[in-house]
Steps between C-alpha positions, in 0.01 A plus 500: 500500500375852408249657733154599382392858522254414772775331707704817484202718600456282811843592619603785724695769315800637688598821324328794659456341840629690805737341745212458744291332233783265416537411871129426513529285198790280613347469846240294321788287368624465857829664404697736729450872442862563389425316177246773412772761532717289270223478244432867529865582438519284186189661352566866581879534527641235262247517214468123455295354218414161656463334835786262408740798541428528870820309580503556878190285511548127484407316178218338690362840610534642155314203355229540759475873434483443125219248551286751693615838373576698191756790497327755271142585419604662170611320185719700257331504153680772315806714564609792283816703538525852386806681359507709817515186720137517599344157529128431459354180653181320417389269775240220517290504812382175658150551364620547142489881515797711394669812631801706398774665699817687406856526631680830423867588539556833678832630365532788744473259798655189338199303622186335386133596542201273468170623355241251629131432445236494773213370287446294193358759262361826621146649551605867485513510113726800436507543123870544466576173694508166322410316824165672513399337167535160659231569756516374859569133559569464869700632800841348565581338830791644699710191419442555130602867533819424694594200282536729200803660670630162604455359150709784356773431757489127424531567136786754504670407832513876569340687786202736451543808710193708405140405443224697323138393498452635141433178322159362409206597727401762755676418830248677723220290358686200640585672825538213757712274280718792382556616862593139590739490203664831603565362847654181347711711268633691797533210743597206284634629167692763689400817309443808717187714497674796327587268211140403441258713285131442462317659206129552509242653261352686802296269713433748776384254778813294436725806513359602832527144640858475375578834665409364837727205455798737509712263290748757369465371143477744210148571368473576129175628351399455138370853466532571129277808497451814712124524441206270567373469148828401337588264790165322468593406141856399584432340835134379502503417865513872571126516416463331841788679669497875450827677423463753789429221747798310363726796563371520857584137547863564376540778750376262766753240390785746532380619841496145629824370345712810417585320179520701170237386251575428135251625240507307174383684189497322168553750222236483222494720195226759501331341795702597812817659363373856446664792676172567676511153644846562641372815669188323635723216632728756675203646675350164593816375678570823688587413861544127434843355573544311170712421199351483149616225260403575138458181297519522121216287367616151401325338198285194564347247274148643508411849389267706712293797398378794703118517462531880498726543198549150362879545508713193547720529809847618397827604669574875497825620341804522722482873469148516640589265787808704601301824470230357724765393744665846505176687561386252771830527683513880490137555598480225769851503645478122515753244367388375161662205319443326170489127542779311328354241259593143572413184315294673229643259232347199684176677602607518865479880533238682707150408405598225255442182707230304329580123499539488124622139519181349645495216251849371595 
């Protein structure tokens, strides 16, 4: 007999639980602790899709576990595969909400990277980002964050070796759950700190708090402009968090962690791609141990207009992007890269995640 939605919601979800949490759970079942380690291995190392696959548990134990537990919090709604092997996933949450995440193939490392969401929607509202048009729905729980990685591994039967918090949402506005998720990714999923990147729009209190954790993860900042006025348009949260104070917090992060910071800079025609902006950016980052990643603007479903000149956001020509890069490199002495586009044909590229299939 098929279970009702409420019956499933009343169960304990296993994916995203730590080994200690699994031990605590099975103690309630009056099972020995070694069974928790078996369950943990099936979930995190063997990418199982159902409790029935836990074959070193007896049929009786599997039936009991199935009666009281569900494997995954996330239900796959939509999967799209790009020509470049990028896969975009649309997941149902248990409350009916939806989130997206992306798996990317890294040719130079022959490995896979997961771009995961930390919130359903986003409150920051950057005009070049499709997620911002959704508005903020809610924070994700640590289990929901980690289960995105596990869901990709269950689907493909291939290991994820890098994780980037660059999906939907602002991670540092969901600090506690994201921190718990990072520790689960390190301890249970088995991905080291130096293979985890957290991208933030510049939530200064969160950056300082994260600095003191000394996690050795990579911090990426959605900078996008070298001056306060332009940044307030492109990253509205900067009205609350001043650019100069943000830069001070980045120096603090480096002093605490000794980890090079990544500055993300989406390239927008006639807004932040001028030679003067490259020079201003060079001066701004002087003395900061950082790498700059230029991101050619990716088209999104909605058009946005700059109140100042009413121009629709557009991508600069390749010539302007490479000229900006050359001047920035020469003047700053920093490493500057242009982000390789992935999944643009399935709207999985940077800034494109928007849950377009919400009626499925």
